[in-house]
C-alpha positions as CSV (number, residue, x, y, z in Angstrom):
1,M,150.4,-51.5,21.5
2,R,149.6,-48.6,19.7
3,A,149.9,-50.0,16.5
4,T,148.0,-52.5,17.5
5,C,145.3,-50.1,19.2
6,T,145.4,-47.8,15.6
7,R,144.7,-51.7,13.7
8,L,141.9,-51.8,15.9
9,R,140.0,-48.9,16.2
10,P,139.3,-48.8,12.4
11,M,138.1,-52.3,12.4
12,R,135.7,-51.3,15.2
13,T,134.5,-48.3,12.7
14,A,133.5,-50.3,10.6
15,S,131.6,-53.0,12.6
16,V,130.0,-50.0,13.8
17,F,129.4,-48.7,10.6
18,I,127.8,-51.9,8.7
19,A,125.2,-52.2,12.0
20,L,124.2,-48.0,11.4
21,I,123.4,-49.3,7.9
22,V,121.5,-52.5,9.0
23,G,119.9,-50.4,11.6
24,I,119.0,-48.0,9.2
25,T,117.7,-50.4,6.6
26,A,115.3,-52.7,8.6
27,S,113.8,-49.3,10.2
28,Y,112.7,-48.6,6.5
29,A,111.6,-52.0,5.9
30,V,109.2,-52.5,8.9
31,A,106.7,-49.6,8.1
32,S,105.1,-48.6,11.8
33,P,101.7,-50.4,12.4
34,A,100.1,-47.2,12.2
35,N,100.9,-45.9,8.7
36,A,101.1,-49.8,6.9
37,H,97.4,-50.1,8.2
38,E,96.6,-46.6,7.3
39,A,97.8,-47.1,3.4
40,A,97.0,-50.2,2.8
41,K,92.9,-48.7,3.4
42,F,92.6,-45.8,1.8
43,R,89.9,-47.3,-1.1
44,K,88.0,-49.1,0.9
45,E,87.9,-46.2,3.0
46,R,87.0,-43.6,0.7
47,R,83.9,-46.0,-0.1
48,H,83.3,-46.2,3.3
49,I,82.5,-42.8,3.7
50,K,80.3,-42.5,0.2
51,K,78.5,-45.7,1.8
52,R,78.3,-43.6,4.9
53,A,77.6,-40.1,3.4
54,M,74.7,-41.8,1.1
55,K,73.0,-43.4,3.9
56,Q,71.9,-40.1,4.3
57,L,70.1,-39.1,1.4
58,G,67.3,-37.7,1.9
59,A,67.5,-35.9,5.5
60,P,66.7,-32.8,5.6
61,Y,68.5,-29.3,6.0
62,V,69.1,-27.6,9.9
63,Y,70.9,-24.9,9.8
64,G,73.4,-26.1,12.3
65,G,72.3,-29.3,12.2
66,S,75.2,-32.9,12.1
67,S,72.9,-35.5,12.9
68,S,71.0,-38.2,10.9
69,S,67.4,-36.0,12.0
70,G,69.2,-32.9,9.6
71,F,72.2,-31.4,8.5
72,D,73.4,-28.2,7.1
73,C,76.0,-28.5,4.8
74,S,79.7,-28.7,7.4
75,G,78.0,-30.5,9.9
76,L,77.5,-33.5,6.6
77,T,81.0,-33.7,6.2
78,S,81.9,-33.6,10.1
79,W,79.2,-36.2,10.7
80,T,80.0,-38.7,7.4
81,Y,84.1,-38.2,8.8
82,N,83.5,-38.9,12.4
83,N,85.6,-41.6,13.9
84,H,87.3,-41.8,10.5
85,G,91.1,-39.6,10.7
86,G,89.9,-37.0,13.2
87,G,87.4,-34.7,13.4
88,L,86.2,-31.9,11.3
89,P,86.3,-28.8,12.0
90,R,82.7,-27.6,12.0
91,R,82.8,-24.7,9.3
92,A,82.9,-24.8,6.1
93,I,85.9,-22.7,5.4
94,D,87.9,-24.1,8.0
95,Q,87.2,-27.6,6.7
96,F,89.0,-26.2,3.4
97,Y,92.2,-24.0,4.8
98,L,92.9,-27.7,6.4
99,A,95.0,-28.6,3.8
100,N,97.3,-26.2,4.7
101,K,98.4,-29.1,7.1
102,P,100.5,-31.9,6.6
103,K,99.5,-35.1,5.0
104,V,96.2,-33.1,4.3
105,K,96.2,-32.6,0.2
106,R,94.8,-29.6,-1.8
107,I,92.8,-30.2,-4.7
108,W,92.4,-27.8,-7.5
109,Q,91.2,-29.5,-10.8
110,R,87.6,-30.9,-10.9
111,S,89.2,-33.9,-12.6
112,H,91.8,-35.0,-9.8
113,L,88.8,-35.7,-7.5
114,R,88.5,-39.0,-5.8
115,K,85.5,-41.0,-3.8
116,G,85.5,-39.3,-0.3
117,D,87.3,-35.8,-1.2
118,L,85.9,-32.9,0.9
119,V,84.5,-30.4,-2.4
120,F,83.9,-26.9,-1.7
121,H,82.7,-23.4,-3.2
122,K,81.5,-20.1,-3.2
123,T,78.1,-19.9,-2.0
124,T,79.2,-16.4,-0.1
125,S,80.8,-13.9,-0.3
126,A,83.4,-15.5,2.0
127,R,85.9,-17.8,-0.4
128,V,84.2,-21.0,1.0
129,G,80.6,-20.6,1.5
130,H,79.7,-24.5,1.0
131,A,81.3,-28.2,1.5
132,G,80.1,-31.2,0.3
133,I,81.9,-34.9,-0.3
134,Y,82.7,-36.3,-3.9
135,I,81.1,-39.1,-4.5
136,G,82.4,-40.6,-7.9
137,H,81.4,-40.0,-11.5
138,G,81.3,-36.3,-11.2
139,N,79.0,-35.8,-8.2
140,F,78.7,-34.9,-5.2
141,L,76.8,-35.4,-1.7
142,S,75.4,-32.0,0.4
143,T,72.6,-30.5,2.0
144,T,71.0,-27.5,0.8
145,S,68.3,-25.2,2.7
146,S,65.9,-26.0,-0.4
147,S,66.1,-29.3,-0.7
148,G,68.3,-31.6,2.6
149,V,70.8,-33.9,1.4
150,R,70.9,-34.2,-2.3
151,V,73.2,-35.8,-5.3
152,Q,74.9,-32.6,-6.9
153,S,76.7,-32.7,-10.3
154,I,80.1,-31.1,-9.8
155,R,80.6,-29.7,-12.9
156,D,76.4,-28.6,-13.1
157,P,76.7,-25.0,-16.1
158,Y,74.7,-23.2,-13.9
159,Y,74.9,-23.2,-10.0
160,W,77.8,-25.8,-9.3
161,G,79.9,-25.6,-11.6
162,P,80.8,-21.8,-11.5
163,R,81.0,-21.5,-8.0
164,W,83.7,-24.4,-7.6
165,V,86.4,-23.3,-5.1
166,G,88.2,-26.3,-4.8
167,A,88.7,-30.2,-2.9
168,T,90.9,-31.1,0.4
169,R,91.7,-34.9,0.7
170,L,92.2,-36.2,4.2
171,P,94.7,-38.5,5.8
172,A,92.1,-41.6,5.9
173,T,91.5,-41.4,2.7
174,R,94.8,-40.4,0.5
175,K,97.6,-43.3,-1.2
176,R,100.5,-41.6,0.0
177,F,101.1,-40.2,2.9
178,G,103.7,-37.0,3.7
């Protein structure tokens, strides 16, 4: 009887091992609905973020504003991303530091920007004093106290270019997660 038990044990072990391999393989083949949905729509989401932000073109600057009746820089970015990947922090510096979180990516080079990226500039003594949204072709949308919401060049040699700090790509507009 002992010999029979030892013979069955390797066969049971092999079948458990095969079942485990099949189970693991199946779990990788089927993406979770949330990740599959998000990964498939990143380009559409980028276009939507740009379109939503561009609708505010011409809105006035209001210190602390975060509605279409008036925005400040971080208010515009928060409003634009509302319901698109979670709420953003209210301050530009806190939005910049989101890149320290999982699934959020820091972009240092302007040549790597994609539509929907949050862009940051040093306009005060703090590391980051201004936030905007990259809309493509070397331009970003932001709001300033002098002109409200408008399109600016990311490479403007007189003001924005030298003040470049970096950018943050949020999970809603990222191609790859993790």
